[in-house]
All heavy atoms as TSV, in Angstrom:
chain	resi	resn	atom	element	x	y	z
A	1	MET	N	N	-5.205	15.638	2.295
A	1	MET	CA	C	-4.892	14.242	2.572
A	1	MET	C	C	-5.949	13.372	1.907
A	1	MET	O	O	-7.131	13.653	1.981
A	1	MET	CB	C	-4.886	13.997	4.074
A	1	MET	CG	C	-4.496	12.607	4.473
A	1	MET	SD	S	-2.751	12.240	4.390
A	1	MET	CE	C	-2.161	13.181	5.757
A	2	ALA	N	N	-5.503	12.315	1.266
A	2	ALA	CA	C	-6.381	11.353	0.614
A	2	ALA	C	C	-6.076	9.963	1.151
A	2	ALA	O	O	-5.022	9.742	1.753
A	2	ALA	CB	C	-6.171	11.394	-0.896
A	3	THR	N	N	-6.998	9.043	0.917
A	3	THR	CA	C	-6.817	7.672	1.361
A	3	THR	C	C	-7.147	6.728	0.213
A	3	THR	O	O	-8.116	6.950	-0.516
A	3	THR	CB	C	-7.743	7.355	2.561
A	3	THR	OG1	O	-7.436	8.260	3.618
A	3	THR	CG2	C	-7.547	5.938	3.047
A	4	ALA	N	N	-6.340	5.695	0.056
A	4	ALA	CA	C	-6.611	4.644	-0.924
A	4	ALA	C	C	-6.479	3.299	-0.232
A	4	ALA	O	O	-5.629	3.123	0.641
A	4	ALA	CB	C	-5.631	4.728	-2.091
A	5	THR	N	N	-7.338	2.370	-0.641
A	5	THR	CA	C	-7.292	1.015	-0.107
A	5	THR	C	C	-6.983	0.063	-1.252
A	5	THR	O	O	-7.566	0.179	-2.331
A	5	THR	CB	C	-8.633	0.642	0.559
A	5	THR	OG1	O	-8.930	1.610	1.573
A	5	THR	CG2	C	-8.570	-0.742	1.180
A	6	PHE	N	N	-6.078	-0.867	-0.994
A	6	PHE	CA	C	-5.637	-1.831	-1.998
A	6	PHE	C	C	-5.882	-3.242	-1.494
A	6	PHE	O	O	-5.647	-3.525	-0.321
A	6	PHE	CB	C	-4.132	-1.677	-2.268
A	6	PHE	CG	C	-3.743	-0.293	-2.681
A	6	PHE	CD1	C	-3.456	0.678	-1.731
A	6	PHE	CD2	C	-3.682	0.050	-4.020
A	6	PHE	CE1	C	-3.100	1.962	-2.100
A	6	PHE	CE2	C	-3.331	1.338	-4.400
A	6	PHE	CZ	C	-3.042	2.295	-3.437
A	7	VAL	N	N	-6.345	-4.121	-2.377
A	7	VAL	CA	C	-6.379	-5.557	-2.095
A	7	VAL	C	C	-5.037	-6.079	-2.569
A	7	VAL	O	O	-4.618	-5.803	-3.696
A	7	VAL	CB	C	-7.532	-6.255	-2.849
A	7	VAL	CG1	C	-7.454	-7.758	-2.652
A	7	VAL	CG2	C	-8.865	-5.717	-2.389
A	8	VAL	N	N	-4.340	-6.818	-1.694
A	8	VAL	CA	C	-2.974	-7.252	-2.010
A	8	VAL	C	C	-2.889	-8.769	-2.019
A	8	VAL	O	O	-3.075	-9.421	-0.992
A	8	VAL	CB	C	-1.972	-6.651	-0.999
A	8	VAL	CG1	C	-0.559	-7.094	-1.340
A	8	VAL	CG2	C	-2.068	-5.127	-0.994
A	9	GLY	N	N	-2.580	-9.316	-3.181
A	9	GLY	CA	C	-2.395	-10.753	-3.321
A	9	GLY	C	C	-0.996	-11.160	-2.890
A	9	GLY	O	O	-0.038	-10.437	-3.118
A	10	GLY	N	N	-0.910	-12.316	-2.241
A	10	GLY	CA	C	0.382	-12.830	-1.825
A	10	GLY	C	C	0.812	-12.378	-0.435
A	10	GLY	O	O	1.853	-12.794	0.059
A	11	MET	N	N	0.022	-11.538	0.201
A	11	MET	CA	C	0.347	-11.049	1.544
A	11	MET	C	C	-0.277	-12.026	2.542
A	11	MET	O	O	-1.490	-12.039	2.724
A	11	MET	CB	C	-0.219	-9.636	1.723
A	11	MET	CG	C	0.106	-9.030	3.059
A	11	MET	SD	S	-0.492	-7.332	3.219
A	11	MET	CE	C	-2.263	-7.557	3.178
A	12	GLU	N	N	0.569	-12.848	3.162
A	12	GLU	CA	C	0.047	-13.934	3.985
A	12	GLU	C	C	0.461	-13.900	5.451
A	12	GLU	O	O	-0.086	-14.655	6.248
A	12	GLU	CB	C	0.467	-15.263	3.368
A	12	GLU	CG	C	-0.057	-15.439	1.958
A	12	GLU	CD	C	0.481	-16.678	1.282
A	12	GLU	OE1	O	1.335	-17.363	1.882
A	12	GLU	OE2	O	0.048	-16.940	0.153
A	13	CYS	N	N	1.449	-13.076	5.805
A	13	CYS	CA	C	1.933	-13.108	7.185
A	13	CYS	C	C	2.392	-11.718	7.617
A	13	CYS	O	O	2.428	-10.783	6.816
A	13	CYS	CB	C	3.074	-14.105	7.322
A	13	CYS	SG	S	4.549	-13.629	6.380
A	14	GLU	N	N	2.757	-11.620	8.869
A	14	GLU	CA	C	3.232	-10.345	9.407
A	14	GLU	C	C	4.504	-9.887	8.699
A	14	GLU	O	O	4.730	-8.699	8.510
A	14	GLU	CB	C	3.474	-10.476	10.915
A	14	GLU	CG	C	3.556	-9.151	11.630
A	14	GLU	CD	C	2.269	-8.345	11.562
A	14	GLU	OE1	O	1.176	-8.912	11.677
A	14	GLU	OE2	O	2.367	-7.104	11.397
A	15	GLY	N	N	5.343	-10.833	8.289
A	15	GLY	CA	C	6.553	-10.486	7.541
A	15	GLY	C	C	6.208	-9.814	6.219
A	15	GLY	O	O	6.857	-8.854	5.804
A	16	CYS	N	N	5.176	-10.330	5.556
A	16	CYS	CA	C	4.717	-9.716	4.298
A	16	CYS	C	C	4.211	-8.301	4.562
A	16	CYS	O	O	4.513	-7.367	3.811
A	16	CYS	CB	C	3.594	-10.544	3.684
A	16	CYS	SG	S	4.039	-12.217	3.182
A	17	ALA	N	N	3.412	-8.162	5.610
A	17	ALA	CA	C	2.877	-6.846	5.957
A	17	ALA	C	C	4.011	-5.863	6.225
A	17	ALA	O	O	3.982	-4.717	5.751
A	17	ALA	CB	C	1.968	-6.958	7.177
A	18	ASN	N	N	5.018	-6.300	6.960
A	18	ASN	CA	C	6.154	-5.432	7.259
A	18	ASN	C	C	6.946	-5.087	6.005
A	18	ASN	O	O	7.431	-3.967	5.865
A	18	ASN	CB	C	7.054	-6.068	8.318
A	18	ASN	CG	C	6.410	-6.072	9.683
A	18	ASN	OD1	O	5.576	-5.220	9.998
A	18	ASN	ND2	N	6.766	-7.043	10.501
A	19	ALA	N	N	7.075	-6.036	5.086
A	19	ALA	CA	C	7.792	-5.771	3.835
A	19	ALA	C	C	7.074	-4.695	3.026
A	19	ALA	O	O	7.718	-3.808	2.451
A	19	ALA	CB	C	7.920	-7.056	3.017
A	20	ILE	N	N	5.755	-4.749	2.996
A	20	ILE	CA	C	4.986	-3.733	2.273
A	20	ILE	C	C	5.135	-2.382	2.953
A	20	ILE	O	O	5.357	-1.361	2.291
A	20	ILE	CB	C	3.513	-4.157	2.152
A	20	ILE	CG1	C	3.424	-5.351	1.199
A	20	ILE	CG2	C	2.639	-3.002	1.679
A	20	ILE	CD1	C	2.083	-6.035	1.165
A	21	LYS	N	N	5.038	-2.367	4.266
A	21	LYS	CA	C	5.208	-1.098	4.997
A	21	LYS	C	C	6.589	-0.505	4.733
A	21	LYS	O	O	6.721	0.696	4.507
A	21	LYS	CB	C	5.008	-1.318	6.501
A	21	LYS	CG	C	3.587	-1.572	6.905
A	21	LYS	CD	C	3.506	-1.808	8.409
A	21	LYS	CE	C	2.129	-2.167	8.860
A	21	LYS	NZ	N	2.073	-2.441	10.305
A	22	ARG	N	N	7.621	-1.345	4.762
A	22	ARG	CA	C	8.986	-0.861	4.509
A	22	ARG	C	C	9.149	-0.330	3.087
A	22	ARG	O	O	9.883	0.618	2.854
A	22	ARG	CB	C	10.010	-1.961	4.780
A	22	ARG	CG	C	10.321	-2.173	6.239
A	22	ARG	CD	C	11.538	-3.078	6.434
A	22	ARG	NE	N	11.469	-4.318	5.680
A	22	ARG	CZ	C	10.908	-5.449	6.126
A	22	ARG	NH1	N	10.370	-5.486	7.329
A	22	ARG	NH2	N	10.909	-6.531	5.387
A	23	SER	N	N	8.469	-0.955	2.135
A	23	SER	CA	C	8.602	-0.498	0.747
A	23	SER	C	C	7.898	0.830	0.511
A	23	SER	O	O	8.299	1.606	-0.351
A	23	SER	CB	C	8.070	-1.559	-0.224
A	23	SER	OG	O	6.662	-1.620	-0.201
A	24	LEU	N	N	6.853	1.101	1.289
A	24	LEU	CA	C	6.095	2.348	1.112
A	24	LEU	C	C	6.583	3.488	1.998
A	24	LEU	O	O	6.402	4.658	1.645
A	24	LEU	CB	C	4.608	2.100	1.378
A	24	LEU	CG	C	3.895	1.160	0.405
A	24	LEU	CD1	C	2.464	0.923	0.859
A	24	LEU	CD2	C	3.918	1.719	-1.003
A	25	ALA	N	N	7.199	3.167	3.114
A	25	ALA	CA	C	7.601	4.195	4.089
A	25	ALA	C	C	8.456	5.316	3.508
A	25	ALA	O	O	8.212	6.482	3.808
A	25	ALA	CB	C	8.301	3.543	5.276
A	26	PRO	N	N	9.443	5.027	2.653
A	26	PRO	CA	C	10.293	6.115	2.169
A	26	PRO	C	C	9.723	6.891	0.975
A	26	PRO	O	O	10.334	7.841	0.511
A	26	PRO	CB	C	11.581	5.396	1.751
A	26	PRO	CG	C	11.136	4.036	1.352
A	26	PRO	CD	C	9.980	3.722	2.279
A	27	VAL	N	N	8.538	6.508	0.502
A	27	VAL	CA	C	7.978	7.137	-0.688
A	27	VAL	C	C	7.439	8.522	-0.347
A	27	VAL	O	O	6.611	8.680	0.553
A	27	VAL	CB	C	6.875	6.257	-1.309
A	27	VAL	CG1	C	6.248	6.953	-2.509
A	27	VAL	CG2	C	7.433	4.898	-1.702
A	28	PHE	N	N	7.924	9.517	-1.091
A	28	PHE	CA	C	7.511	10.896	-0.884
A	28	PHE	C	C	6.004	11.018	-1.103
A	28	PHE	O	O	5.478	10.572	-2.111
A	28	PHE	CB	C	8.268	11.811	-1.856
A	28	PHE	CG	C	8.034	13.269	-1.627
A	28	PHE	CD1	C	8.585	13.906	-0.532
A	28	PHE	CD2	C	7.263	13.997	-2.509
A	28	PHE	CE1	C	8.373	15.258	-0.323
A	28	PHE	CE2	C	7.047	15.346	-2.311
A	28	PHE	CZ	C	7.599	15.978	-1.216
A	29	GLY	N	N	5.306	11.586	-0.148
A	29	GLY	CA	C	3.869	11.809	-0.257
A	29	GLY	C	C	3.029	10.841	0.543
A	29	GLY	O	O	1.861	11.111	0.806
A	30	ILE	N	N	3.599	9.700	0.932
A	30	ILE	CA	C	2.850	8.735	1.741
A	30	ILE	C	C	2.977	9.135	3.207
A	30	ILE	O	O	4.079	9.325	3.713
A	30	ILE	CB	C	3.332	7.302	1.495
A	30	ILE	CG1	C	2.975	6.885	0.074
A	30	ILE	CG2	C	2.733	6.348	2.528
A	30	ILE	CD1	C	3.393	5.487	-0.309
A	31	ARG	N	N	1.840	9.259	3.861
A	31	ARG	CA	C	1.819	9.706	5.258
A	31	ARG	C	C	1.700	8.552	6.246
A	31	ARG	O	O	2.309	8.570	7.299
A	31	ARG	CB	C	0.663	10.685	5.476
A	31	ARG	CG	C	0.713	11.899	4.575
A	31	ARG	CD	C	1.950	12.739	4.871
A	31	ARG	NE	N	1.993	13.899	3.993
A	31	ARG	CZ	C	3.004	14.241	3.234
A	31	ARG	NH1	N	4.089	13.496	3.234
A	31	ARG	NH2	N	2.974	15.297	2.474
A	32	SER	N	N	0.883	7.527	5.925
A	32	SER	CA	C	0.767	6.366	6.817
A	32	SER	C	C	0.283	5.162	6.030
A	32	SER	O	O	-0.364	5.299	4.993
A	32	SER	CB	C	-0.188	6.655	7.983
A	32	SER	OG	O	-1.520	6.773	7.530
A	33	VAL	N	N	0.620	3.973	6.557
A	33	VAL	CA	C	0.242	2.710	5.932
A	33	VAL	C	C	-0.327	1.807	7.023
A	33	VAL	O	O	0.299	1.603	8.056
A	33	VAL	CB	C	1.460	2.021	5.273
A	33	VAL	CG1	C	1.058	0.682	4.679
A	33	VAL	CG2	C	2.098	2.921	4.234
A	34	THR	N	N	-1.525	1.268	6.776
A	34	THR	CA	C	-2.158	0.335	7.698
A	34	THR	C	C	-2.456	-0.948	6.947
A	34	THR	O	O	-3.017	-0.908	5.855
A	34	THR	CB	C	-3.479	0.929	8.240
A	34	THR	OG1	O	-3.214	2.209	8.814
A	34	THR	CG2	C	-4.092	0.019	9.283
A	35	VAL	N	N	-2.082	-2.077	7.538
A	35	VAL	CA	C	-2.278	-3.370	6.892
A	35	VAL	C	C	-3.296	-4.188	7.683
A	35	VAL	O	O	-3.211	-4.290	8.898
A	35	VAL	CB	C	-0.942	-4.144	6.804
A	35	VAL	CG1	C	-1.157	-5.523	6.216
A	35	VAL	CG2	C	0.076	-3.361	5.981
A	36	ASP	N	N	-4.260	-4.764	6.955
A	36	ASP	CA	C	-5.234	-5.689	7.531
A	36	ASP	C	C	-4.989	-7.050	6.881
A	36	ASP	O	O	-5.436	-7.305	5.760
A	36	ASP	CB	C	-6.655	-5.194	7.253
A	36	ASP	CG	C	-7.728	-6.101	7.848
A	36	ASP	OD1	O	-7.427	-7.257	8.205
A	36	ASP	OD2	O	-8.876	-5.637	7.951
A	37	LEU	N	N	-4.238	-7.905	7.576
A	37	LEU	CA	C	-3.889	-9.217	7.013
A	37	LEU	C	C	-5.119	-10.072	6.738
A	37	LEU	O	O	-5.182	-10.749	5.717
A	37	LEU	CB	C	-2.949	-9.965	7.955
A	37	LEU	CG	C	-1.483	-9.598	7.887
A	37	LEU	CD1	C	-0.714	-10.307	8.987
A	37	LEU	CD2	C	-0.906	-9.941	6.531
A	38	GLY	N	N	-6.087	-10.053	7.645
A	38	GLY	CA	C	-7.288	-10.875	7.486
A	38	GLY	C	C	-8.056	-10.557	6.217
A	38	GLY	O	O	-8.575	-11.455	5.554
A	39	ALA	N	N	-8.108	-9.294	5.860
A	39	ALA	CA	C	-8.818	-8.871	4.657
A	39	ALA	C	C	-7.889	-8.768	3.452
A	39	ALA	O	O	-8.357	-8.490	2.344
A	39	ALA	CB	C	-9.493	-7.520	4.906
A	40	ALA	N	N	-6.598	-8.948	3.670
A	40	ALA	CA	C	-5.578	-8.797	2.613
A	40	ALA	C	C	-5.652	-7.409	1.999
A	40	ALA	O	O	-5.591	-7.250	0.781
A	40	ALA	CB	C	-5.694	-9.883	1.561
A	41	GLU	N	N	-5.796	-6.393	2.868
A	41	GLU	CA	C	-5.918	-5.014	2.407
A	41	GLU	C	C	-4.845	-4.127	3.014
A	41	GLU	O	O	-4.402	-4.351	4.148
A	41	GLU	CB	C	-7.290	-4.439	2.768
A	41	GLU	CG	C	-8.428	-5.095	2.039
A	41	GLU	CD	C	-9.780	-4.515	2.401
A	41	GLU	OE1	O	-9.877	-3.625	3.268
A	41	GLU	OE2	O	-10.765	-4.984	1.810
A	42	VAL	N	N	-4.456	-3.133	2.240
A	42	VAL	CA	C	-3.521	-2.115	2.693
A	42	VAL	C	C	-4.193	-0.758	2.485
A	42	VAL	O	O	-4.657	-0.453	1.384
A	42	VAL	CB	C	-2.192	-2.181	1.908
A	42	VAL	CG1	C	-1.278	-1.032	2.296
A	42	VAL	CG2	C	-1.504	-3.512	2.142
A	43	LYS	N	N	-4.240	0.019	3.545
A	43	LYS	CA	C	-4.822	1.358	3.491
A	43	LYS	C	C	-3.679	2.364	3.586
A	43	LYS	O	O	-2.843	2.284	4.487
A	43	LYS	CB	C	-5.799	1.550	4.654
A	43	LYS	CG	C	-6.438	2.902	4.717
A	43	LYS	CD	C	-7.390	2.960	5.896
A	43	LYS	CE	C	-7.712	4.385	6.253
A	43	LYS	NZ	N	-8.546	4.466	7.457
A	44	VAL	N	N	-3.660	3.302	2.652
A	44	VAL	CA	C	-2.577	4.279	2.591
A	44	VAL	C	C	-3.155	5.689	2.625
A	44	VAL	O	O	-4.016	6.036	1.813
A	44	VAL	CB	C	-1.739	4.095	1.302
A	44	VAL	CG1	C	-0.614	5.108	1.238
A	44	VAL	CG2	C	-1.189	2.671	1.217
A	45	ASP	N	N	-2.687	6.477	3.583
A	45	ASP	CA	C	-2.997	7.904	3.621
A	45	ASP	C	C	-1.861	8.618	2.909
A	45	ASP	O	O	-0.688	8.368	3.209
A	45	ASP	CB	C	-3.107	8.403	5.068
A	45	ASP	CG	C	-4.301	7.809	5.797
A	45	ASP	OD1	O	-5.347	7.597	5.153
A	45	ASP	OD2	O	-4.184	7.535	7.003
A	46	TYR	N	N	-2.204	9.498	1.970
A	46	TYR	CA	C	-1.175	10.124	1.144
A	46	TYR	C	C	-1.590	11.533	0.740
A	46	TYR	O	O	-2.767	11.905	0.831
A	46	TYR	CB	C	-0.908	9.279	-0.109
A	46	TYR	CG	C	-2.101	9.162	-1.028
A	46	TYR	CD1	C	-2.222	9.995	-2.141
A	46	TYR	CD2	C	-3.116	8.239	-0.792
A	46	TYR	CE1	C	-3.320	9.906	-2.982
A	46	TYR	CE2	C	-4.203	8.147	-1.621
A	46	TYR	CZ	C	-4.309	8.982	-2.720
A	46	TYR	OH	O	-5.398	8.906	-3.543
A	47	ASP	N	N	-0.629	12.295	0.283
A	47	ASP	CA	C	-0.865	13.634	-0.237
A	47	ASP	C	C	-1.088	13.508	-1.741
A	47	ASP	O	O	-0.165	13.158	-2.479
A	47	ASP	CB	C	0.337	14.528	0.053
A	47	ASP	CG	C	0.114	15.969	-0.351
A	47	ASP	OD1	O	-0.648	16.214	-1.316
A	47	ASP	OD2	O	0.705	16.845	0.287
A	48	ALA	N	N	-2.302	13.787	-2.186
A	48	ALA	CA	C	-2.666	13.603	-3.596
A	48	ALA	C	C	-1.914	14.539	-4.536
A	48	ALA	O	O	-1.864	14.289	-5.740
A	48	ALA	CB	C	-4.167	13.784	-3.773
A	49	GLN	N	N	-1.308	15.573	-4.014
A	49	GLN	CA	C	-0.522	16.466	-4.858
A	49	GLN	C	C	0.889	15.928	-5.084
A	49	GLN	O	O	1.610	16.417	-5.947
A	49	GLN	CB	C	-0.466	17.863	-4.253
A	49	GLN	CG	C	-1.824	18.544	-4.239
A	49	GLN	CD	C	-1.761	19.948	-3.674
A	49	GLN	OE1	O	-0.725	20.416	-3.239
A	49	GLN	NE2	N	-2.897	20.615	-3.686
A	50	GLU	N	N	1.276	14.925	-4.307
A	50	GLU	CA	C	2.630	14.390	-4.399
A	50	GLU	C	C	2.696	12.983	-5.000
A	50	GLU	O	O	3.719	12.599	-5.564
A	50	GLU	CB	C	3.271	14.384	-3.004
A	50	GLU	CG	C	3.411	15.787	-2.434
A	50	GLU	CD	C	3.883	15.797	-0.991
A	50	GLU	OE1	O	4.034	14.719	-0.390
A	50	GLU	OE2	O	4.080	16.896	-0.472
A	51	ILE	N	N	1.620	12.202	-4.867
A	51	ILE	CA	C	1.617	10.823	-5.370
A	51	ILE	C	C	0.177	10.412	-5.646
A	51	ILE	O	O	-0.755	10.990	-5.082
A	51	ILE	CB	C	2.296	9.863	-4.359
A	51	ILE	CG1	C	2.563	8.513	-4.995
A	51	ILE	CG2	C	1.518	9.764	-3.066
A	51	ILE	CD1	C	3.527	7.637	-4.212
A	52	ASP	N	N	0.000	9.410	-6.509
A	52	ASP	CA	C	-1.352	8.940	-6.818
A	52	ASP	C	C	-1.455	7.437	-6.539
A	52	ASP	O	O	-0.438	6.750	-6.392
A	52	ASP	CB	C	-1.717	9.263	-8.272
A	52	ASP	CG	C	-0.803	8.593	-9.271
A	52	ASP	OD1	O	-0.748	7.344	-9.278
A	52	ASP	OD2	O	-0.150	9.305	-10.039
A	53	PRO	N	N	-2.689	6.909	-6.469
A	53	PRO	CA	C	-2.875	5.490	-6.137
A	53	PRO	C	C	-2.181	4.528	-7.101
A	53	PRO	O	O	-1.712	3.469	-6.680
A	53	PRO	CB	C	-4.392	5.311	-6.182
A	53	PRO	CG	C	-4.922	6.658	-5.845
A	53	PRO	CD	C	-3.971	7.630	-6.492
A	54	THR	N	N	-2.098	4.874	-8.364
A	54	THR	CA	C	-1.432	3.987	-9.324
A	54	THR	C	C	0.044	3.825	-8.986
A	54	THR	O	O	0.581	2.714	-9.025
A	54	THR	CB	C	-1.602	4.519	-10.761
A	54	THR	OG1	O	-2.999	4.584	-11.051
A	54	THR	CG2	C	-0.910	3.617	-11.768
A	55	ARG	N	N	0.701	4.901	-8.633
A	55	ARG	CA	C	2.121	4.817	-8.253
A	55	ARG	C	C	2.301	4.024	-6.964
A	55	ARG	O	O	3.277	3.281	-6.810
A	55	ARG	CB	C	2.720	6.215	-8.123
A	55	ARG	CG	C	2.931	6.853	-9.501
A	55	ARG	CD	C	3.528	8.231	-9.456
A	55	ARG	NE	N	4.710	8.328	-8.637
A	55	ARG	CZ	C	5.088	9.434	-7.998
A	55	ARG	NH1	N	4.380	10.547	-8.095
A	55	ARG	NH2	N	6.182	9.448	-7.273
A	56	ILE	N	N	1.356	4.167	-6.034
A	56	ILE	CA	C	1.424	3.397	-4.790
A	56	ILE	C	C	1.262	1.907	-5.109
A	56	ILE	O	O	2.017	1.060	-4.618
A	56	ILE	CB	C	0.351	3.867	-3.791
A	56	ILE	CG1	C	0.615	5.322	-3.381
A	56	ILE	CG2	C	0.312	2.949	-2.564
A	56	ILE	CD1	C	-0.525	5.967	-2.614
A	57	SER	N	N	0.286	1.580	-5.946
A	57	SER	CA	C	0.062	0.198	-6.358
A	57	SER	C	C	1.299	-0.379	-7.026
A	57	SER	O	O	1.701	-1.518	-6.743
A	57	SER	CB	C	-1.132	0.142	-7.320
A	57	SER	OG	O	-1.332	-1.158	-7.795
A	58	ASN	N	N	1.916	0.389	-7.890
A	58	ASN	CA	C	3.138	-0.062	-8.565
A	58	ASN	C	C	4.247	-0.355	-7.564
A	58	ASN	O	O	5.007	-1.312	-7.719
A	58	ASN	CB	C	3.605	0.969	-9.585
A	58	ASN	CG	C	2.697	1.057	-10.782
A	58	ASN	OD1	O	1.891	0.159	-11.038
A	58	ASN	ND2	N	2.788	2.154	-11.515
A	59	ARG	N	N	4.354	0.465	-6.538
A	59	ARG	CA	C	5.386	0.267	-5.514
A	59	ARG	C	C	5.156	-1.043	-4.748
A	59	ARG	O	O	6.100	-1.778	-4.453
A	59	ARG	CB	C	5.401	1.471	-4.563
A	59	ARG	CG	C	6.479	1.442	-3.535
A	59	ARG	CD	C	7.854	1.608	-4.183
A	59	ARG	NE	N	8.868	1.581	-3.167
A	59	ARG	CZ	C	9.908	2.380	-3.122
A	59	ARG	NH1	N	10.102	3.265	-4.065
A	59	ARG	NH2	N	10.783	2.300	-2.155
A	60	ILE	N	N	3.891	-1.342	-4.451
A	60	ILE	CA	C	3.562	-2.605	-3.786
A	60	ILE	C	C	3.926	-3.777	-4.707
A	60	ILE	O	O	4.502	-4.774	-4.265
A	60	ILE	CB	C	2.076	-2.647	-3.376
A	60	ILE	CG1	C	1.792	-1.578	-2.309
A	60	ILE	CG2	C	1.694	-4.038	-2.857
A	60	ILE	CD1	C	0.322	-1.368	-1.997
A	61	ASP	N	N	3.603	-3.641	-5.996
A	61	ASP	CA	C	3.953	-4.686	-6.970
A	61	ASP	C	C	5.467	-4.898	-7.018
A	61	ASP	O	O	5.938	-6.036	-7.087
A	61	ASP	CB	C	3.443	-4.316	-8.361
A	61	ASP	CG	C	1.923	-4.362	-8.482
A	61	ASP	OD1	O	1.250	-4.856	-7.548
A	61	ASP	OD2	O	1.412	-3.890	-9.504
A	62	GLU	N	N	6.228	-3.819	-6.972
A	62	GLU	CA	C	7.689	-3.907	-7.006
A	62	GLU	C	C	8.241	-4.637	-5.782
A	62	GLU	O	O	9.329	-5.205	-5.839
A	62	GLU	CB	C	8.307	-2.513	-7.103
A	62	GLU	CG	C	8.086	-1.849	-8.453
A	62	GLU	CD	C	8.455	-0.376	-8.453
A	62	GLU	OE1	O	8.985	0.130	-7.433
A	62	GLU	OE2	O	8.192	0.275	-9.474
A	63	ALA	N	N	7.487	-4.612	-4.683
A	63	ALA	CA	C	7.908	-5.309	-3.461
A	63	ALA	C	C	7.628	-6.813	-3.551
A	63	ALA	O	O	7.968	-7.562	-2.641
A	63	ALA	CB	C	7.207	-4.713	-2.243
A	64	GLY	N	N	6.986	-7.251	-4.648
A	64	GLY	CA	C	6.755	-8.676	-4.841
A	64	GLY	C	C	5.328	-9.137	-4.599
A	64	GLY	O	O	5.060	-10.341	-4.519
A	65	TYR	N	N	4.405	-8.210	-4.492
A	65	TYR	CA	C	3.005	-8.537	-4.242
A	65	TYR	C	C	2.165	-7.998	-5.391
A	65	TYR	O	O	2.660	-7.257	-6.229
A	65	TYR	CB	C	2.554	-7.935	-2.900
A	65	TYR	CG	C	3.418	-8.430	-1.779
A	65	TYR	CD1	C	4.561	-7.731	-1.407
A	65	TYR	CD2	C	3.140	-9.626	-1.135
A	65	TYR	CE1	C	5.398	-8.212	-0.409
A	65	TYR	CE2	C	3.971	-10.108	-0.133
A	65	TYR	CZ	C	5.094	-9.394	0.226
A	65	TYR	OH	O	5.920	-9.869	1.202
A	66	LYS	N	N	0.895	-8.360	-5.431
A	66	LYS	CA	C	0.017	-7.899	-6.499
A	66	LYS	C	C	-1.080	-7.042	-5.880
A	66	LYS	O	O	-1.955	-7.540	-5.177
A	66	LYS	CB	C	-0.596	-9.097	-7.247
A	66	LYS	CG	C	-1.524	-8.694	-8.351
A	66	LYS	CD	C	-0.820	-7.878	-9.411
A	66	LYS	CE	C	-1.814	-7.429	-10.471
A	66	LYS	NZ	N	-1.447	-6.188	-11.082
A	67	ALA	N	N	-1.012	-5.737	-6.134
A	67	ALA	CA	C	-1.973	-4.797	-5.556
A	67	ALA	C	C	-3.002	-4.368	-6.590
A	67	ALA	O	O	-2.679	-4.110	-7.741
A	67	ALA	CB	C	-1.238	-3.566	-5.029
A	68	GLU	N	N	-4.251	-4.319	-6.143
A	68	GLU	CA	C	-5.335	-3.781	-6.951
A	68	GLU	C	C	-6.028	-2.702	-6.137
A	68	GLU	O	O	-6.289	-2.890	-4.942
A	68	GLU	CB	C	-6.349	-4.879	-7.301
A	68	GLU	CG	C	-5.778	-5.947	-8.213
A	68	GLU	CD	C	-6.832	-6.981	-8.583
A	68	GLU	OE1	O	-8.024	-6.618	-8.667
A	68	GLU	OE2	O	-6.444	-8.136	-8.767
A	69	ILE	N	N	-6.316	-1.587	-6.784
A	69	ILE	CA	C	-6.974	-0.480	-6.086
A	69	ILE	C	C	-8.423	-0.877	-5.810
A	69	ILE	O	O	-9.184	-1.166	-6.729
A	69	ILE	CB	C	-6.912	0.810	-6.908
A	69	ILE	CG1	C	-5.452	1.198	-7.178
A	69	ILE	CG2	C	-7.647	1.930	-6.193
A	69	ILE	CD1	C	-5.280	2.299	-8.205
A	70	LEU	N	N	-8.786	-0.892	-4.530
A	70	LEU	CA	C	-10.147	-1.205	-4.115
A	70	LEU	C	C	-10.959	0.067	-4.018
A	70	LEU	O	O	-12.108	0.141	-4.461
A	70	LEU	CB	C	-10.121	-1.942	-2.778
A	70	LEU	CG	C	-11.464	-2.346	-2.188
A	70	LEU	CD1	C	-12.162	-3.337	-3.095
A	70	LEU	CD2	C	-11.262	-2.948	-0.808
A	71	GLN	N	N	-10.340	1.089	-3.421
A	71	GLN	CA	C	-11.017	2.365	-3.230
A	71	GLN	C	C	-9.991	3.469	-3.198
A	71	GLN	O	O	-8.964	3.374	-2.523
A	71	GLN	CB	C	-11.802	2.347	-1.920
A	71	GLN	CG	C	-12.528	3.619	-1.615
A	71	GLN	CD	C	-13.255	3.525	-0.283
A	71	GLN	OE1	O	-13.114	2.576	0.468
A	71	GLN	NE2	N	-14.039	4.531	0.009
A	72	ALA	N	N	-10.233	4.533	-3.960
A	72	ALA	CA	C	-9.318	5.669	-3.967
A	72	ALA	C	C	-10.078	6.957	-3.801
A	72	ALA	O	O	-11.251	7.041	-4.038
A	72	ALA	CB	C	-8.523	5.707	-5.270
């Protein structure tokens, strides 16, 4: 199990947080998603053999937000 943290631009409310969680939930390899609205960060626990932080970031971008990898 690995963890990556992303700074997410455009995430301003609980609805945004839920939209990001919904976009990541069905992705194979993602185990859990935690959102910190105050810090504009998303923490993702994932299986590194199934997915990588770049693909996770791309998925967040596809949901309409701008993700940058803070820590992987």
